[in-house]
C-alpha positions as CSV (number, residue, x, y, z in Angstrom):
1,M,-44.5,-55.2,54.5
2,T,-46.2,-56.0,57.7
3,E,-47.9,-53.2,59.8
4,P,-49.2,-53.1,63.3
5,I,-52.9,-53.5,64.1
6,R,-54.2,-50.1,65.2
7,F,-57.4,-49.5,67.0
8,Y,-59.0,-47.3,69.7
9,H,-59.5,-48.9,73.1
10,R,-59.6,-47.5,76.7
11,N,-59.2,-43.9,75.6
12,A,-56.1,-44.5,73.6
13,I,-54.8,-45.7,70.2
14,R,-53.4,-49.2,70.6
15,E,-50.8,-50.8,68.3
16,I,-50.4,-54.6,68.3
17,A,-47.6,-56.2,66.3
18,D,-47.0,-59.5,68.0
19,A,-50.4,-61.3,68.2
20,P,-51.3,-64.4,66.1
21,V,-53.6,-63.7,63.2
22,T,-56.3,-65.8,64.7
23,R,-56.0,-64.4,68.3
24,T,-59.5,-63.5,69.3
25,V,-60.6,-60.1,70.7
26,L,-61.6,-62.0,73.8
27,Q,-58.1,-63.4,74.3
28,Y,-56.6,-60.0,73.8
29,L,-58.9,-58.4,76.4
30,R,-58.5,-61.0,79.1
31,E,-54.9,-62.0,78.6
32,D,-53.2,-59.0,77.2
33,A,-55.2,-55.9,78.2
34,H,-56.3,-57.5,81.5
35,C,-59.9,-56.3,80.9
36,T,-61.5,-59.3,82.6
37,G,-65.1,-58.0,82.7
38,T,-65.6,-59.6,79.4
39,K,-66.2,-63.3,80.0
40,E,-65.8,-66.5,78.1
41,G,-68.8,-68.8,78.2
42,C,-69.4,-70.8,75.0
43,A,-66.5,-69.6,72.8
44,E,-68.8,-70.0,69.8
45,G,-71.0,-66.8,69.8
46,D,-74.0,-68.3,71.4
47,C,-74.2,-67.2,75.1
48,G,-73.3,-63.5,74.9
49,A,-71.0,-63.4,78.0
50,C,-68.2,-62.0,75.8
51,T,-70.3,-59.3,74.2
52,V,-68.4,-56.1,73.3
53,V,-69.3,-53.1,71.2
54,I,-67.4,-52.1,68.1
55,G,-67.4,-48.5,66.8
56,E,-66.8,-47.9,63.2
57,R,-66.8,-44.6,61.3
58,N,-69.6,-44.3,58.9
59,A,-70.0,-42.4,55.6
60,A,-71.7,-39.5,57.3
61,G,-68.6,-38.9,59.5
62,G,-70.3,-40.3,62.6
63,V,-69.8,-43.6,64.3
64,D,-71.9,-46.7,64.2
65,F,-71.9,-48.9,67.3
66,K,-72.8,-52.6,67.1
67,A,-72.7,-55.4,69.7
68,V,-70.6,-58.4,68.6
69,N,-69.2,-61.6,70.2
70,A,-65.6,-61.1,71.1
71,C,-64.9,-64.8,71.4
72,I,-65.1,-65.4,67.6
73,Q,-63.8,-62.1,66.3
74,F,-60.1,-62.0,65.3
75,L,-57.9,-59.2,66.6
76,P,-56.6,-57.9,63.2
77,T,-60.2,-57.1,62.1
78,L,-60.2,-54.3,64.7
79,D,-57.8,-52.3,62.6
80,G,-59.2,-48.8,62.2
81,R,-62.1,-49.4,64.6
82,A,-62.9,-48.7,68.3
83,L,-63.4,-51.4,70.9
84,F,-65.6,-50.8,74.0
85,T,-66.0,-53.1,77.0
86,V,-67.8,-52.9,80.3
87,E,-64.7,-51.3,81.8
88,D,-65.4,-48.2,79.6
89,L,-68.8,-47.5,81.1
90,R,-67.5,-46.4,84.5
91,Q,-67.7,-42.7,84.8
92,P,-64.6,-40.6,85.7
93,D,-66.1,-39.7,89.0
94,G,-66.6,-43.4,89.8
95,S,-70.3,-43.4,89.3
96,L,-72.1,-46.1,87.4
97,H,-73.3,-45.6,83.9
98,P,-77.1,-45.3,83.6
99,V,-77.2,-48.8,81.9
100,Q,-75.3,-50.3,84.9
101,Q,-77.4,-48.4,87.5
102,A,-80.6,-49.6,85.9
103,M,-79.4,-53.2,86.2
104,V,-78.7,-52.6,89.9
105,D,-82.1,-50.8,90.5
106,C,-84.1,-53.5,88.8
107,H,-82.1,-56.4,90.4
108,G,-81.0,-57.7,86.9
109,S,-78.0,-59.5,88.2
110,Q,-77.4,-62.5,90.5
111,C,-74.2,-64.5,89.9
112,G,-73.1,-61.7,87.5
113,F,-71.2,-63.9,85.0
114,C,-73.5,-62.9,82.1
115,T,-74.1,-59.3,83.3
116,P,-71.2,-57.6,81.5
117,G,-72.4,-59.0,78.2
118,F,-76.0,-57.9,78.9
119,V,-74.7,-54.5,79.8
120,M,-72.8,-54.1,76.6
121,S,-75.8,-55.2,74.4
122,M,-77.9,-52.6,76.4
123,W,-75.2,-49.9,76.0
124,A,-75.2,-50.4,72.2
125,L,-79.0,-50.0,72.2
126,Y,-78.6,-46.9,74.5
127,E,-76.2,-45.2,72.1
128,K,-78.2,-46.1,69.1
129,H,-81.5,-44.6,70.3
130,G,-80.2,-41.5,72.0
131,H,-80.1,-40.8,75.6
132,E,-80.1,-37.0,76.0
133,H,-83.5,-35.9,77.2
134,S,-83.2,-32.8,75.1
135,C,-82.2,-34.7,72.0
136,A,-84.7,-34.1,69.2
137,N,-83.8,-37.5,67.7
138,R,-84.3,-39.4,70.9
139,T,-86.6,-42.5,70.6
140,V,-87.2,-45.0,73.3
141,P,-87.3,-48.5,71.9
142,S,-90.2,-50.7,72.4
143,R,-90.1,-53.7,74.7
144,E,-90.0,-56.0,71.6
145,T,-87.0,-54.1,70.3
146,I,-85.3,-54.4,73.6
147,S,-86.0,-58.2,73.7
148,N,-84.7,-58.6,70.2
149,A,-81.5,-56.7,71.1
150,L,-80.9,-59.1,74.0
151,T,-81.4,-62.3,72.0
152,G,-77.7,-63.0,72.0
153,N,-77.4,-62.9,75.8
154,L,-78.3,-65.9,77.9
155,C,-78.9,-65.9,81.7
156,R,-79.0,-69.0,83.9
157,C,-80.2,-67.5,87.2
158,T,-81.8,-64.1,87.1
159,G,-84.5,-64.6,84.5
160,Y,-85.1,-62.0,81.8
161,R,-87.9,-59.8,83.1
162,P,-85.8,-57.6,85.4
163,I,-83.1,-57.3,82.7
164,V,-85.7,-56.1,80.1
165,E,-87.1,-53.7,82.7
166,A,-83.6,-52.4,83.3
167,A,-83.3,-51.8,79.6
168,E,-86.5,-49.8,79.7
169,K,-85.5,-47.8,82.8
170,M,-82.1,-46.8,81.5
171,F,-83.6,-44.4,79.0
172,D,-85.4,-42.5,81.8
173,A,-82.2,-41.9,83.8
174,P,-80.2,-38.7,83.6
175,A,-77.5,-38.8,81.0
176,P,-74.1,-40.1,82.2
177,S,-71.8,-37.5,83.8
178,A,-69.3,-37.9,81.0
179,P,-71.1,-39.0,77.9
180,L,-69.2,-40.5,75.0
181,D,-67.9,-37.8,72.6
182,V,-68.9,-39.4,69.4
183,Q,-67.5,-36.6,67.2
184,A,-64.1,-36.8,68.8
185,L,-64.1,-40.5,68.4
186,A,-65.0,-40.2,64.7
187,E,-62.0,-37.9,64.3
188,K,-59.7,-40.4,66.0
189,L,-61.0,-43.2,63.8
190,A,-60.6,-41.0,60.7
191,A,-56.9,-40.7,61.5
192,L,-56.6,-44.5,61.6
193,E,-58.1,-45.0,58.2
194,R,-55.7,-46.6,55.6
195,G,-55.7,-45.8,52.0
196,D,-54.4,-49.1,50.8
197,T,-54.4,-52.8,51.7
198,F,-53.5,-53.5,55.4
199,H,-50.9,-56.2,55.7
200,Y,-50.2,-58.0,58.9
201,E,-48.1,-61.1,59.5
202,H,-47.2,-63.3,62.5
203,N,-45.2,-66.5,62.5
204,G,-45.5,-66.8,58.8
205,Q,-49.2,-66.4,58.7
206,R,-50.5,-63.4,56.7
207,F,-53.6,-61.3,57.1
208,A,-54.5,-58.9,54.3
209,A,-57.4,-56.4,54.4
210,P,-57.8,-54.8,50.9
211,R,-59.7,-51.6,50.4
212,T,-60.9,-52.2,46.9
213,L,-62.7,-55.0,45.0
214,A,-59.8,-55.0,42.4
215,A,-57.3,-55.5,45.2
216,L,-59.3,-58.4,46.6
217,A,-59.5,-60.0,43.2
218,G,-55.8,-59.6,42.7
219,L,-55.0,-61.2,46.1
220,K,-57.3,-64.2,45.4
221,Q,-55.9,-64.6,41.9
222,A,-52.3,-64.6,43.2
223,E,-53.2,-67.0,46.1
224,P,-56.4,-68.8,45.4
225,A,-56.1,-70.9,48.6
226,A,-56.2,-67.8,50.8
227,R,-59.1,-67.9,53.2
228,I,-61.7,-65.2,52.8
229,L,-62.9,-63.8,56.1
230,A,-66.0,-61.6,56.5
231,G,-68.0,-61.7,59.7
232,S,-66.1,-64.6,61.3
233,T,-69.4,-66.1,62.7
234,D,-68.6,-69.4,61.1
235,I,-64.9,-69.4,60.5
236,G,-64.3,-68.2,64.1
237,L,-65.6,-71.5,65.3
238,W,-63.2,-73.4,63.1
239,V,-60.5,-71.9,65.3
240,T,-62.1,-71.9,68.8
241,K,-63.9,-75.3,68.5
242,Q,-62.1,-77.3,65.8
243,M,-58.6,-75.9,66.4
244,R,-58.1,-75.6,62.6
245,E,-55.3,-73.7,61.0
246,L,-56.7,-71.2,58.5
247,G,-53.6,-70.5,56.5
248,N,-53.3,-67.0,55.0
249,V,-56.4,-64.8,55.5
250,V,-58.0,-62.1,53.3
251,Y,-60.4,-60.0,55.2
252,V,-63.2,-58.3,53.2
253,G,-64.6,-56.1,55.9
254,Q,-62.9,-52.9,54.8
255,I,-64.0,-52.9,51.1
256,A,-66.6,-50.1,50.5
257,E,-67.7,-51.6,47.2
258,L,-68.8,-54.8,49.0
259,R,-71.0,-52.7,51.4
260,K,-73.2,-51.5,48.6
261,L,-76.9,-51.6,49.5
262,E,-79.2,-50.0,47.0
263,T,-82.8,-50.5,45.7
264,N,-83.7,-49.5,42.2
265,D,-86.7,-50.1,40.0
266,D,-85.8,-53.8,39.3
267,W,-83.4,-55.0,42.0
268,I,-82.4,-54.8,45.7
269,E,-78.6,-54.9,45.2
270,I,-76.7,-56.2,48.3
271,G,-72.9,-56.3,48.5
272,A,-71.3,-59.3,49.9
273,G,-69.9,-57.3,52.8
274,V,-73.3,-56.0,54.0
275,S,-74.2,-57.4,57.4
276,V,-77.1,-59.8,57.8
277,E,-78.9,-57.2,59.9
278,Q,-78.6,-54.5,57.3
279,A,-79.5,-56.7,54.4
280,Y,-82.6,-58.2,56.0
281,A,-83.7,-54.7,57.1
282,E,-83.6,-53.6,53.4
283,I,-85.2,-56.7,51.9
284,A,-88.0,-56.6,54.5
285,K,-89.1,-53.2,53.4
286,Q,-90.5,-54.8,50.2
287,Y,-91.0,-58.3,51.7
288,P,-92.3,-57.9,55.2
289,E,-93.0,-61.6,55.2
290,L,-89.3,-62.1,55.9
291,T,-89.5,-60.1,59.2
292,E,-89.8,-63.2,61.5
293,M,-87.0,-65.0,59.7
294,W,-84.9,-61.9,60.1
295,Q,-85.6,-61.9,63.8
296,R,-84.9,-65.6,64.1
297,F,-81.7,-65.6,62.1
298,A,-79.3,-66.1,65.0
299,S,-78.9,-63.3,67.5
300,L,-78.4,-59.6,66.9
301,P,-74.6,-59.7,67.7
302,I,-74.3,-62.5,65.1
303,R,-76.4,-60.6,62.5
304,N,-74.3,-57.5,63.3
305,A,-71.1,-59.3,62.5
306,G,-72.1,-61.8,59.9
307,T,-72.6,-60.9,56.3
308,L,-75.3,-62.1,53.9
309,G,-72.6,-62.7,51.3
310,G,-70.8,-64.9,53.8
311,N,-73.9,-66.9,54.5
312,I,-74.4,-67.5,50.8
313,A,-70.8,-68.3,50.1
314,N,-70.8,-70.8,53.0
315,G,-73.7,-72.6,51.4
316,S,-74.7,-74.6,54.4
317,P,-77.7,-76.9,53.8
318,I,-79.2,-75.5,57.0
319,G,-78.4,-71.8,56.3
320,D,-81.5,-69.8,56.9
321,S,-81.1,-67.1,54.3
322,M,-81.0,-69.2,51.2
323,P,-84.5,-70.7,51.0
324,G,-86.2,-67.4,51.2
325,L,-83.9,-65.7,48.7
326,I,-84.2,-68.6,46.3
327,A,-88.0,-68.4,46.5
328,L,-87.8,-64.7,45.7
329,G,-85.7,-65.4,42.6
330,A,-82.4,-63.9,43.9
331,R,-79.3,-64.0,41.7
332,V,-75.7,-64.1,42.9
333,I,-72.7,-62.4,41.4
334,V,-69.2,-64.0,41.7
335,R,-65.9,-62.7,40.5
336,G,-62.5,-64.2,39.6
337,G,-59.8,-61.9,38.5
338,E,-61.4,-59.3,36.1
339,I,-64.3,-61.6,35.2
340,E,-67.7,-61.3,36.9
341,R,-70.6,-63.6,36.2
342,E,-74.1,-63.8,37.5
343,L,-76.3,-66.9,38.1
344,P,-79.5,-67.9,39.9
345,L,-78.7,-68.4,43.6
346,E,-79.9,-72.0,43.6
347,D,-77.4,-72.8,40.8
348,L,-74.5,-71.9,43.0
349,Y,-74.9,-75.0,45.0
350,L,-73.8,-78.3,43.4
351,A,-73.4,-80.7,46.3
352,Y,-72.6,-80.7,50.0
353,Q,-70.0,-78.0,50.5
354,K,-69.4,-77.8,46.8
355,K,-70.3,-74.7,44.8
356,D,-70.0,-73.6,41.2
357,M,-67.0,-71.4,42.0
358,A,-63.4,-71.7,41.1
359,E,-60.9,-71.5,43.9
360,H,-59.9,-68.0,43.0
361,E,-63.5,-66.8,42.7
362,F,-65.5,-65.1,45.5
363,V,-69.0,-63.7,46.0
364,V,-69.4,-60.1,45.1
365,G,-73.1,-59.6,45.9
366,L,-76.7,-60.5,45.6
367,K,-79.6,-59.2,43.6
368,V,-83.2,-59.7,44.8
369,P,-86.0,-58.7,42.5
370,T,-88.2,-55.8,43.6
371,R,-91.9,-56.2,44.2
372,T,-92.9,-54.4,41.1
373,G,-95.0,-55.1,38.0
374,A,-96.6,-58.6,38.1
375,R,-94.7,-59.2,41.3
376,T,-97.0,-56.9,43.2
377,N,-99.3,-60.0,43.3
378,L,-96.5,-62.1,44.7
379,R,-97.6,-64.5,47.5
380,F,-94.6,-65.3,49.7
381,R,-93.9,-66.9,53.0
382,T,-91.0,-68.4,54.9
383,Y,-91.2,-70.7,57.9
384,K,-88.5,-71.9,60.3
385,L,-88.9,-75.0,62.5
386,S,-86.5,-75.3,65.4
387,K,-86.5,-76.4,69.0
388,R,-86.1,-72.8,70.2
389,F,-87.6,-69.6,68.7
390,D,-84.4,-67.6,69.1
391,S,-80.8,-68.5,68.2
392,D,-81.3,-72.0,67.1
393,I,-80.4,-74.1,64.0
394,S,-83.3,-75.1,61.8
395,A,-84.6,-78.6,61.5
396,V,-86.5,-77.4,58.4
397,C,-86.5,-74.0,56.8
398,A,-89.2,-73.5,54.1
399,A,-89.9,-70.8,51.6
400,F,-92.8,-70.6,49.1
401,S,-93.8,-68.0,46.5
402,Y,-96.0,-67.6,43.4
403,I,-97.6,-64.8,41.4
404,A,-101.4,-64.8,41.8
405,D,-103.2,-64.5,38.5
406,G,-106.8,-64.5,39.7
407,A,-107.0,-68.0,41.2
408,A,-104.2,-69.3,39.0
409,I,-100.6,-70.0,40.1
410,R,-97.8,-68.4,38.0
411,E,-94.1,-68.9,38.5
412,P,-94.2,-71.1,41.7
413,R,-91.0,-71.4,43.6
414,I,-90.4,-73.7,46.5
415,A,-87.1,-74.0,48.4
416,F,-86.1,-75.8,51.5
417,G,-83.1,-75.9,53.9
418,G,-82.4,-78.9,56.1
419,M,-84.0,-81.2,53.5
420,A,-81.0,-82.0,51.3
421,A,-77.3,-81.6,51.0
422,T,-77.7,-78.1,49.7
423,P,-80.5,-75.5,49.9
424,K,-82.7,-77.0,47.2
425,R,-85.8,-76.2,45.1
426,A,-88.7,-78.7,44.7
427,P,-89.1,-79.2,41.0
428,Q,-91.8,-81.9,41.2
429,A,-94.0,-79.9,43.7
430,E,-93.5,-76.7,41.6
431,A,-94.6,-78.6,38.5
432,V,-97.8,-79.6,40.2
433,L,-98.5,-76.0,41.1
434,R,-97.5,-74.3,37.9
435,D,-100.5,-72.8,36.1
436,A,-102.9,-74.7,38.3
437,E,-105.8,-73.3,40.2
438,W,-104.9,-72.6,43.9
439,H,-107.3,-75.0,45.6
440,E,-106.8,-77.3,48.6
441,A,-106.6,-80.3,46.3
442,T,-103.7,-78.6,44.4
443,A,-101.9,-77.9,47.7
444,R,-102.3,-81.5,48.8
445,A,-101.0,-82.8,45.5
446,A,-98.0,-80.6,45.8
447,M,-97.5,-81.9,49.3
448,L,-97.3,-85.5,48.0
449,A,-94.9,-84.4,45.3
450,L,-92.4,-83.2,48.0
451,G,-91.7,-86.9,48.7
452,E,-90.3,-87.1,45.2
453,D,-88.2,-84.0,45.6
454,Y,-86.5,-84.7,49.0
455,A,-85.1,-87.7,50.9
456,P,-83.9,-85.9,54.1
457,L,-81.5,-87.4,56.6
458,S,-82.0,-88.0,60.3
459,D,-79.7,-86.2,62.7
460,M,-79.7,-84.8,66.2
461,R,-82.3,-82.1,65.2
462,A,-84.9,-84.2,63.5
463,T,-85.6,-87.6,61.9
464,S,-86.1,-87.9,58.1
465,D,-89.8,-88.7,58.6
466,Y,-90.3,-85.6,60.8
467,R,-88.6,-83.4,58.2
468,L,-90.7,-84.7,55.3
469,E,-93.9,-84.4,57.2
470,A,-93.0,-80.9,58.5
471,A,-92.2,-79.8,55.0
472,K,-95.6,-80.9,53.8
473,N,-97.3,-79.2,56.7
474,T,-95.5,-75.9,56.0
475,L,-96.8,-76.1,52.4
476,Y,-100.3,-76.7,53.7
477,R,-99.9,-73.7,56.0
478,F,-98.9,-71.6,53.0
479,W,-102.1,-72.7,51.3
480,L,-104.1,-71.6,54.4
481,E,-102.4,-68.2,54.5
482,T,-102.7,-67.5,50.8
483,R,-105.8,-69.2,49.5
484,P,-108.0,-67.0,47.4
485,H,-111.0,-67.2,49.7
486,N,-110.8,-66.6,53.4
487,P,-107.0,-66.7,53.8
488,L,-106.1,-67.1,57.4
489,P,-104.0,-64.4,59.2
490,K,-100.7,-65.4,60.8
491,N,-102.0,-65.0,64.3
492,L,-104.5,-67.8,63.8
493,L,-101.8,-70.3,62.8
494,D,-98.8,-69.2,64.9
495,V,-98.3,-71.3,68.0
496,R,-96.7,-68.2,69.7
497,A,-99.7,-66.0,69.0
498,V,-102.6,-65.5,71.4
499,E,-105.8,-66.5,69.7
500,P,-108.5,-63.8,69.8
501,A,-111.7,-64.7,71.6
502,G,-114.2,-66.4,69.3
503,A,-111.7,-67.0,66.5
504,S,-111.8,-70.3,64.6
505,V,-110.0,-72.0,61.8
């Protein structure tokens, strides 16, 4: 039985029963709700002109707010959630919200097309960090945090300095005249929660949002060809750019079991429904070497919406999460019906867009080894080469690890993205390193062996020669950063870093 989509928007509960399954939130806002502050720029989640904020009730009974791209989110995924746009920021007395006023005061807008998206990214940050001057939990984010929060918003005419300054100034302004009542919103969202699978249908296309892992397994077993949807950061483009028909859709964003995120003595266990942002935040606690890759993995709105399980299940040869996870020895759990199985992450990928999964199987989660025991001596690095620092696809993505046993190399693991049809380890280079002494000669021998492991393609991002040479150079950089004697700190090797006076390599 089909049910209407129910969500909170513009101070009321909305019910939608006649929208296509793949109608985007942006289309609903502009064409149905006539909230035209939200703009369409790229229609692929890159420019941020369509940024909105989604509110979702959390386990503590509060509400989590996250900025996402409305252009690639499908309307049925709003069920049980709250939607906020720039129209919601205007105060009842007609005054501007402090976020908006700061943009005016700092001259952060010129043509104004991108401004609503910037404002909503800023508002999500404003709500996250607390804005009441008397609030004991109030923390003003750093300029770096602000810049990271705005990575998904592009501006063609103003430049970013006044916008970042506005984001700093908004925390100094008095609280809005009518601040959002988060507790009242949480109660409204609690009333929208469903106890069982949500079923929606339009023109013969079905959308199902199960609440349990067992229900998901049952749906996929009954209809193996049903398309699994998580963050929509890839599948959304199939619709907006490729005009593809998805068939029936099973949405996994409401399954609590898939949002498991726990660290025990042996493993960091990450459910397939955990967002990229949350997953990287947890892994980086033990592996801070992943922090830059975390920051450079798309933009914050994409990391808020996308899931690590979805990125893994996609299996793109240029997916940035896989090389680092493979180098760490991660394992993936898949399920079909009642049967779960576990395998090394690298074994999931058989060929281009081909995985070791039956049609009715799906990714349940990921296990990353903790940094305990012998792994306290793990040397680990990841490197991403792309034309832009933020929000760009890798030409080469590299990851290296080994356990240091004095000067000896134990359990070396090398993985690359962008070098083959799948995320792929380097067995020949690993063999050169295994149980050898970590000397420059060893590193250079392994660099030569990479030519036996990979024969990369040329495309619009890089030539095959560039990719192979860049792969070798990242391995040499790994040697420089982890060599037993006089290892070089990142700031001496990073092109973005300012070299200290008198420093030398």
